[in-house]
C-alpha positions in Angstrom: 0.0 0.0 0.0 1.4 3.3 -1.1 1.3 6.3 1.3 0.7 9.8 0.0 2.2 12.5 2.2 0.1 15.6 2.6 2.1 18.8 2.5 2.3 20.6 5.8 0.5 24.0 6.1 3.8 25.7 6.3 4.9 24.2 3.0 1.5 25.1 1.5 2.0 28.7 2.6 5.5 28.8 1.2 4.3 27.4 -2.1 1.5 29.9 -2.2 3.9 32.8 -1.4 6.2 31.7 -4.1 3.4 31.6 -6.6 2.4 35.1 -5.5 5.9 36.4 -5.9 6.3 34.9 -9.3 3.0 36.4 -10.4 4.0 39.8 -9.1 7.3 39.6 -10.9 5.6 38.7 -14.1 3.2 41.6 -13.8 6.2 43.9 -13.1 8.0 42.6 -16.2 4.9 43.4 -18.3 4.7 46.9 -16.9 8.4 47.6 -17.4 9.0 50.0 -20.3 12.4 50.5 -21.9 13.3 54.1 -21.7 16.8 54.0 -23.2 17.5 56.4 -25.9 18.4 55.2 -29.4 22.0 55.5 -30.4 23.3 58.1 -32.8 23.9 55.5 -35.4 20.4 54.1 -35.1 18.9 57.6 -35.3 20.9 58.3 -38.5 19.9 55.0 -40.1 16.2 55.3 -39.3 15.4 59.0 -39.4 18.1 60.8 -41.5 19.2 58.4 -44.2 15.7 57.5 -45.6 14.6 61.1 -46.3 18.0 62.0 -47.7 17.8 59.0 -49.9 14.4 60.0 -51.1 15.5 63.5 -51.9 18.5 62.2 -53.8 16.3 59.9 -55.8 13.9 62.7 -56.7 16.8 65.0 -57.8 18.3 62.1 -59.9 15.0 61.4 -61.6 14.5 65.2 -62.2 18.0 65.6 -63.7 17.4 62.4 -65.8 14.2 64.0 -67.3 16.1 67.2 -68.1 18.9 65.2 -69.8 16.3 63.2 -71.7 14.7 66.4 -72.9 11.2 65.2 -72.3 10.2 68.9 -72.5 11.8 72.2 -73.3 14.1 73.8 -70.7 11.7 76.7 -70.2 9.1 74.2 -68.8 11.3 72.0 -66.8 14.5 73.7 -65.5 17.5 71.8 -64.3 18.2 71.4 -60.6 21.3 73.6 -61.1 19.1 76.4 -62.4 16.9 76.3 -59.3 20.1 76.3 -57.2 21.2 79.4 -59.0 18.0 81.1 -58.1 18.5 80.2 -54.5 22.1 81.6 -54.6 20.8 84.9 -56.2 18.2 85.4 -53.5 20.8 84.6 -50.8 23.4 87.0 -52.2 20.7 89.7 -52.4 19.9 89.1 -48.7 16.2 88.6 -49.4 15.8 84.8 -49.1 15.3 84.6 -45.3 13.2 87.8 -45.4 10.8 86.2 -47.9 10.5 83.0 -45.8 10.0 84.9 -42.6 7.3 87.1 -44.0 5.2 84.0 -44.8 6.1 82.0 -41.6 5.3 84.9 -39.3 2.0 85.4 -40.9 1.2 81.7 -40.8 2.1 81.4 -37.1 0.2 84.5 -36.1 -2.9 83.4 -37.9 -2.5 79.9 -36.5 -2.2 81.1 -32.9 -5.3 83.2 -33.4 -7.2 80.2 -34.9 -6.0 78.2 -31.8 -7.5 80.8 -29.4 -10.8 80.7 -31.3 -11.0 77.0 -32.3 -10.3 75.5 -28.8 -13.2 77.0 -26.9 -15.4 76.6 -29.9 -14.6 72.9 -30.1 -15.2 72.4 -26.4 -18.6 74.2 -26.7 -19.6 72.1 -29.7 -18.5 68.9 -28.0 -20.2 69.5 -24.6 -23.4 71.3 -25.5 -25.9 69.2 -27.6 -27.8 72.2 -28.9 -24.6 74.0 -30.1 -23.4 70.7 -31.8 -26.7 70.4 -33.6 -26.6 74.0 -34.7 -22.9 74.5 -35.5 -21.5 71.0 -36.0 -22.6 70.6 -39.6 -21.4 74.1 -40.5 -17.9 73.4 -39.1 -17.7 70.2 -41.2 -18.8 72.1 -44.3 -16.3 74.9 -43.7 -13.5 72.3 -43.3 -14.4 70.7 -46.7 -14.6 74.1 -48.4 -11.4 75.0 -50.3 -9.6 77.9 -48.6 -9.0 79.7 -51.9 -12.7 80.3 -52.2 -12.5 82.8 -49.3 -9.8 85.0 -50.9 -12.1 87.0 -53.3 -14.7 87.9 -50.6 -12.0 88.6 -48.1 -10.3 91.1 -50.5 -13.6 92.8 -51.1 -14.5 93.0 -47.4 -11.1 93.9 -45.9 -8.9 95.1 -48.8 -5.4 94.1 -49.7 -3.8 94.0 -46.2 -2.7 91.6 -43.5 -6.2 91.5 -42.0 -7.4 89.8 -45.2 -4.6 87.2 -44.9 -5.5 86.4 -41.3 -9.2 86.2 -42.1 -8.5 83.5 -44.8 -6.2 81.6 -42.4 -8.9 81.7 -39.7 -11.6 80.4 -42.0 -9.3 77.5 -43.0 -7.8 76.6 -39.7 -10.5 77.1 -37.1 -12.9 74.4 -38.3 -10.0 71.8 -38.3 -8.9 72.6 -34.8 -12.5 72.6 -33.5 -13.4 69.4 -35.2 -10.2 67.7 -34.0 -11.1 68.6 -30.4 -14.7 67.5 -30.8 -13.4 64.1 -32.1 -11.0 63.8 -29.1 -13.8 64.6 -26.6 -16.1 62.1 -28.2 -13.5 59.4 -27.6 -13.1 60.1 -23.9 -14.4 57.0 -22.0 -17.6 57.8 -20.0 -16.0 56.1 -17.0 -13.4 58.9 -16.8 -16.2 61.5 -16.7 -18.1 59.6 -14.0 -15.0 59.1 -12.0 -14.2 62.8 -12.3 -17.7 63.8 -11.1 -17.4 61.5 -8.2 -14.2 63.2 -7.2 -15.8 66.6 -7.6 -14.3 67.5 -11.0 -17.3 69.2 -12.6 -17.7 72.2 -14.8 -14.5 74.0 -15.8 -12.5 71.9 -13.4 -13.7 68.7 -15.0 -13.0 70.1 -18.5 -9.4 71.1 -17.5 -8.5 68.0 -15.5 -10.5 65.3 -17.1 -11.8 66.1 -20.6 -8.8 68.0 -22.1 -6.1 65.5 -21.0 -8.2 62.5 -22.2 -9.0 64.2 -25.5 -5.4 65.3 -26.1 -4.5 62.8 -28.9 -7.5 64.0 -31.0 -6.8 67.6 -30.1 -3.1 67.3 -31.2 -4.3 65.7 -34.5 -6.6 68.6 -35.0 -3.8 71.1 -34.3 -1.6 69.4 -36.9 -4.3 69.5 -39.5 -5.2 73.0 -38.5 -1.6 74.2 -39.2 -1.7 72.4 -42.6 -5.0 74.2 -43.5 -3.6 77.5 -42.2 -0.4 77.2 -44.3 -2.4 76.3 -47.4 -4.8 79.1 -46.9 -2.0 81.6 -46.5 -0.3 80.4 -49.7 -3.6 80.7 -51.6 -4.1 84.3 -50.3 -0.6 85.3 -51.1 -0.8 84.0 -54.6 -4.1 85.6 -55.5 -3.9 88.8 -53.5 -0.5 90.1 -54.5 0.4 93.7 -53.5 3.7 95.6 -52.9 2.2 96.8 -49.6 1.9 93.2 -48.3 5.6 92.5 -48.7 7.1 89.6 -50.6 6.2 86.2 -49.2 6.5 82.7 -50.6 3.1 82.9 -52.4 4.0 86.3 -54.0 7.4 84.8 -55.0 5.6 82.0 -56.8 3.2 84.3 -58.5 6.1 86.6 -59.6 7.8 83.7 -61.2 4.7 82.8 -63.1 4.2 86.4 -64.3 7.8 86.6 -65.4 7.8 83.1 -67.0 10.7 82.3 -64.6 10.4 78.5 -64.1 13.5 78.2 -61.9 11.9 80.8 -59.6 8.5 79.0 -59.7 10.2 75.7 -58.7 12.2 77.5 -56.0 9.0 78.9 -54.5 7.3 75.5 -54.5 10.4 73.9 -52.9 10.6 76.6 -50.2 6.8 76.2 -49.4 7.3 72.4 -49.1 10.5 72.7 -47.0 8.8 75.1 -44.5 5.8 72.9 -44.2 8.0 69.8 -43.5 10.2 71.8 -41.1 7.3 73.0 -39.0 5.9 69.5 -38.8 9.2 68.0 -37.7 10.2 70.7 -35.3 6.8 71.5 -33.6 4.0 68.9 -34.2 6.0 65.6 -34.4 7.7 66.2 -31.0 4.3 67.2 -29.5 2.7 64.1 -30.9 5.5 61.9 -29.6 5.3 63.5 -26.1 1.5 62.7 -26.0 2.1 59.1 -27.1 5.0 58.7 -24.7 2.8 60.0 -21.8 0.3 57.2 -22.6 2.9 54.5 -22.8 2.4 54.1 -26.6 5.9 55.1 -27.5 8.8 53.1 -26.2 11.8 54.9 -27.7 12.5 58.5 -28.4 
């Protein structure tokens, strides 16, 4: 007859404690997030080399088309001709001034749109009557091309900076407001109930509960709002050219068209593209990464 030995209570407790410790260690391992920064070599290989390769490929294809003479030189200038235009503006000391004229306008208009679009978005998101009344209008304004606002803005305000800012506002405010509305709609109701239980109601609940929870959608709206603001400004500068407004990137593009200066046209297009990419990389991408990192969705910088 075989005897089976029953473990003592002490051994059972030891085994139970060991299992608990193993479980806790496993949960800690799951919650552990690697915070080490990527090495310089890894940053170069993943973030610097790919865009530089793409730029080099575009220039190579561009130069190949010029050599193949797919069209006349007046329609498709060589990259060297565009570089000569850059050099001329730099030697004249006007290149940075032209870029700054447009960038300062764009940022000023965007900050004004931010100050208007944020409270408007909160009002639409939190008040049902306002959403029913204004929500469809905001969506319609967002889908309306910004260039359509330039003629009436010129008639109403004249050829001045106020006209430029009006076109920027009409393009950027709906995007910022709709982005915030989308973010608020995605806030879990449990967060709102927990906030009310803890006394976070009214403006306090909006500041401490709604806005932090809606931050991903809000940042996406800001990013889209800047894109609309920049496009609106370029449309206004191209159509409403005036010496009193100063020379911006849009006016530079229009001057190149009027003078049949294709290197100047290509230069203006490239500068508009470079500024848009630079603002995204320097402002909105770090902001977006910070939001994702704060929610544990981004492991490495």
